[in-house]
C-alpha positions as CSV (number, residue, x, y, z in Angstrom):
1,A,-30.8,41.1,49.0
2,L,-32.3,38.2,47.5
3,S,-34.4,41.0,45.2
4,F,-32.3,42.0,43.9
5,Y,-32.4,39.2,41.8
6,K,-35.6,38.2,40.6
7,G,-36.2,37.4,37.2
8,I,-32.4,35.7,36.7
9,L,-33.3,32.6,34.9
10,P,-35.1,34.2,32.3
11,P,-31.6,35.4,31.5
12,V,-29.8,32.2,32.5
13,L,-31.5,30.4,29.8
14,A,-31.8,32.6,27.2
15,E,-28.4,34.6,27.1
16,T,-26.4,31.3,25.1
17,P,-28.7,30.7,22.6
18,K,-29.6,34.5,22.2
19,R,-25.7,35.0,21.6
20,A,-24.4,32.3,19.3
21,V,-28.1,33.2,17.3
22,K,-26.1,37.3,17.6
23,F,-22.7,36.3,15.9
24,F,-24.1,33.5,13.9
25,T,-27.0,34.6,12.1
26,F,-24.4,37.9,12.3
27,E,-22.2,36.2,9.7
28,R,-24.4,34.6,7.5
29,Y,-26.1,38.1,6.6
30,K,-22.5,39.4,6.3
31,N,-21.9,36.7,3.7
32,L,-26.5,37.0,2.3
33,F,-25.7,40.6,1.6
34,A,-22.2,40.4,-0.2
35,Y,-22.9,38.9,-2.5
36,G,-23.1,40.7,-6.1
37,D,-20.8,43.0,-4.4
38,Y,-24.0,45.3,-5.2
39,L,-23.4,47.2,-1.6
40,S,-20.4,49.0,0.3
41,Q,-18.6,47.1,3.7
42,P,-20.3,49.8,5.5
43,V,-23.4,48.9,4.5
44,L,-23.0,45.9,5.1
45,L,-22.0,45.6,8.0
46,I,-24.9,48.1,9.3
47,L,-27.4,45.8,7.3
48,A,-26.0,42.2,9.2
49,G,-26.4,44.2,11.7
50,L,-29.7,45.1,11.4
51,F,-30.7,41.5,11.2
52,A,-28.9,39.7,13.5
53,G,-31.0,41.6,16.4
54,F,-34.6,41.2,14.7
55,T,-33.7,37.5,14.2
56,E,-31.9,37.6,17.8
57,A,-35.6,39.4,18.9
58,V,-38.0,37.0,17.7
59,V,-35.9,34.3,20.3
60,V,-35.0,36.5,23.9
61,N,-38.3,38.1,23.6
62,P,-40.7,35.0,25.6
63,F,-37.8,34.9,28.2
64,E,-38.3,38.6,28.3
65,V,-42.0,39.4,29.8
66,V,-41.7,36.8,31.6
67,K,-38.3,38.3,33.4
68,V,-40.2,41.6,33.3
69,K,-43.2,39.9,35.1
70,L,-40.9,38.1,38.1
71,Q,-38.9,41.9,38.8
72,A,-42.1,43.4,38.8
73,E,-43.6,41.5,41.7
74,R,-43.5,42.8,45.1
75,N,-42.5,40.5,47.1
76,K,-39.9,37.9,48.5
77,F,-37.7,36.7,46.5
78,S,-38.7,33.4,48.3
79,E,-42.9,34.4,47.6
80,Q,-42.5,34.5,43.4
81,S,-43.0,31.2,41.2
82,S,-40.8,29.4,39.4
83,T,-39.7,30.9,36.4
84,I,-41.8,27.7,34.1
85,K,-44.9,28.9,36.3
86,T,-45.1,31.9,35.2
87,A,-45.1,31.0,31.7
88,K,-47.3,28.7,32.3
89,E,-49.6,31.2,33.8
90,I,-48.6,34.4,30.8
91,V,-49.4,31.1,28.5
92,A,-52.6,30.0,30.2
93,K,-54.3,33.5,30.4
94,D,-53.1,35.7,27.4
95,G,-51.6,32.8,25.3
96,F,-48.6,32.6,23.1
97,G,-49.1,35.3,21.0
98,L,-48.6,39.9,21.2
99,K,-50.7,39.9,24.1
100,G,-48.9,37.1,25.3
101,L,-45.1,35.7,26.1
102,N,-44.9,37.4,22.4
103,K,-46.1,40.9,24.8
104,G,-44.3,43.4,22.6
105,L,-42.1,41.8,20.0
106,T,-42.5,45.5,18.0
107,A,-40.5,47.0,21.1
108,T,-38.0,43.8,21.2
109,L,-37.7,44.2,17.0
110,G,-36.5,48.3,17.4
111,R,-34.4,47.7,20.9
112,H,-32.3,44.3,19.1
113,G,-32.1,45.2,16.1
114,V,-31.1,49.1,16.7
115,F,-28.6,48.2,19.3
116,N,-26.9,45.6,16.2
117,M,-26.4,47.5,13.5
118,V,-24.9,49.9,15.8
119,Y,-22.8,47.7,17.7
120,F,-21.4,45.7,14.6
121,G,-22.2,48.1,11.7
122,F,-19.5,50.9,14.5
123,Y,-16.9,47.9,15.8
124,H,-16.1,46.8,12.3
125,N,-15.8,50.2,10.5
126,V,-14.1,51.8,13.1
127,K,-11.7,49.3,13.6
128,G,-11.2,48.1,9.5
129,L,-10.0,52.7,9.8
130,V,-7.6,52.2,13.2
131,P,-4.2,51.1,13.0
132,E,-3.3,47.6,14.2
133,Q,-1.2,47.4,16.4
134,K,2.3,44.8,16.8
135,D,2.1,44.9,20.1
136,P,-0.1,42.3,21.9
137,L,-1.1,44.2,24.3
138,K,-1.4,47.8,22.9
139,D,-4.5,45.9,20.3
140,F,-5.9,44.3,22.6
141,F,-6.9,47.7,24.2
142,R,-7.2,48.8,20.7
143,R,-10.6,46.6,20.3
144,F,-11.9,46.9,23.9
145,V,-11.8,50.8,23.5
146,I,-13.7,50.7,19.9
147,G,-15.7,47.9,21.6
148,L,-16.3,50.0,24.8
149,M,-17.5,52.6,22.8
150,A,-19.6,50.2,19.9
151,G,-21.9,48.8,23.4
152,T,-22.0,53.0,24.3
153,F,-23.6,54.5,21.0
154,S,-25.8,51.9,20.7
155,S,-27.3,51.0,23.9
156,I,-27.6,55.3,23.9
157,T,-29.2,55.1,20.1
158,N,-31.8,52.2,21.1
159,I,-32.8,53.1,25.3
160,P,-36.0,54.9,23.9
161,F,-36.8,51.0,22.4
162,D,-36.3,49.1,25.6
163,V,-38.1,52.1,27.8
164,A,-41.2,50.8,25.3
165,K,-40.1,47.2,25.8
166,S,-40.4,47.8,29.7
167,R,-43.3,50.0,29.9
168,I,-45.3,47.6,27.9
169,Q,-44.2,44.4,29.0
170,G,-44.5,45.2,32.7
171,P,-47.3,46.1,35.5
172,Q,-49.7,48.4,34.0
173,P,-50.2,51.9,35.3
174,V,-54.1,51.3,36.2
175,P,-55.3,47.7,36.3
176,G,-57.4,46.2,34.3
177,Q,-56.8,48.9,32.0
178,I,-54.2,48.9,29.0
179,K,-52.1,51.4,28.9
180,Y,-49.2,50.9,27.1
181,K,-50.3,48.8,24.0
182,S,-47.8,49.1,20.7
183,C,-44.7,49.8,19.8
184,F,-44.6,53.9,18.7
185,Q,-48.3,54.4,20.5
186,T,-45.9,54.1,23.3
187,L,-42.5,56.0,22.6
188,A,-45.6,58.9,21.6
189,L,-47.0,58.7,25.1
190,V,-44.1,58.6,27.0
191,Y,-42.3,61.6,25.2
192,K,-46.0,63.6,25.2
193,E,-46.8,62.9,29.3
194,E,-42.9,62.7,30.7
195,G,-41.7,64.7,28.3
196,Y,-38.1,63.8,25.6
197,F,-36.1,62.5,28.7
198,A,-38.8,60.2,30.0
199,L,-37.4,58.3,27.3
200,Y,-33.2,58.2,28.6
201,K,-34.5,56.1,32.0
202,G,-31.9,54.0,33.1
203,L,-29.2,55.1,30.1
204,V,-26.1,54.4,32.5
205,P,-26.9,51.3,34.6
206,K,-27.4,50.5,30.7
207,V,-24.4,51.6,29.5
208,M,-22.5,50.4,32.9
209,R,-23.7,47.3,31.5
210,L,-23.2,46.8,28.4
211,G,-19.9,48.9,27.4
212,P,-18.0,47.3,29.2
213,G,-20.2,44.1,28.4
214,G,-20.5,44.2,25.1
215,A,-16.9,45.5,24.0
216,I,-16.1,41.7,26.0
217,M,-18.5,39.7,24.1
218,L,-16.1,40.9,21.2
219,L,-13.0,39.7,22.0
220,V,-14.3,36.6,23.6
221,Y,-16.0,35.4,20.1
222,E,-13.7,37.1,17.7
223,N,-10.6,35.3,19.8
224,V,-12.9,32.8,20.1
225,F,-13.2,32.1,16.7
226,E,-9.6,32.4,16.0
227,Y,-8.4,30.1,17.6
228,L,-10.9,27.1,16.8
229,Q,-9.8,28.4,13.1
230,K,-6.4,27.5,13.1
231,K,-7.5,24.3,15.3
232,F,-10.2,22.7,12.9
């Protein structure tokens, strides 16, 4: 049963700084793009989400490389190397660059950039169109449904980049031969060999995770942010 939790430590270590970077940089980019009033509000929110995603991807990619390597190993949980040892092995063999600890960076940039662009853009734009409810419970439900839709649509939109990332960072089909080399080369190859729908493999568990997860993140962030504003 513990094999279902292979690679758990890298996302645990990355999750807090990852989410902090996501929301912090989104607010900063939002202020930056608002300078001079050149952009409409919908475009501003989409661009802020896109660049927040790019920044988040740079932070999280090394953790993803280690996580995927640990998850792809076909041995018992108790037989696995530690997260730190695995990271050191990757660095010793291939370094910190695009063949080592930052393998698949372009695909990760696409995954997080597209996700956050749709996620923040959809949530904030749609939330402004749907009237607030006076009843706190109804308004909570309103925001949760919009957040759920934002997380779901974001997952559907960005999953081809997620598939590419997994192929690049995971084990290659033939040991010693690098079949999946770069983001767009991998996307084209998967489409050519396996068809269009292969780019959406794993969509159901991804939506089940990031649909409600995306809603919870936004609601917790907004409520904590409002609380801290009142207190400080």
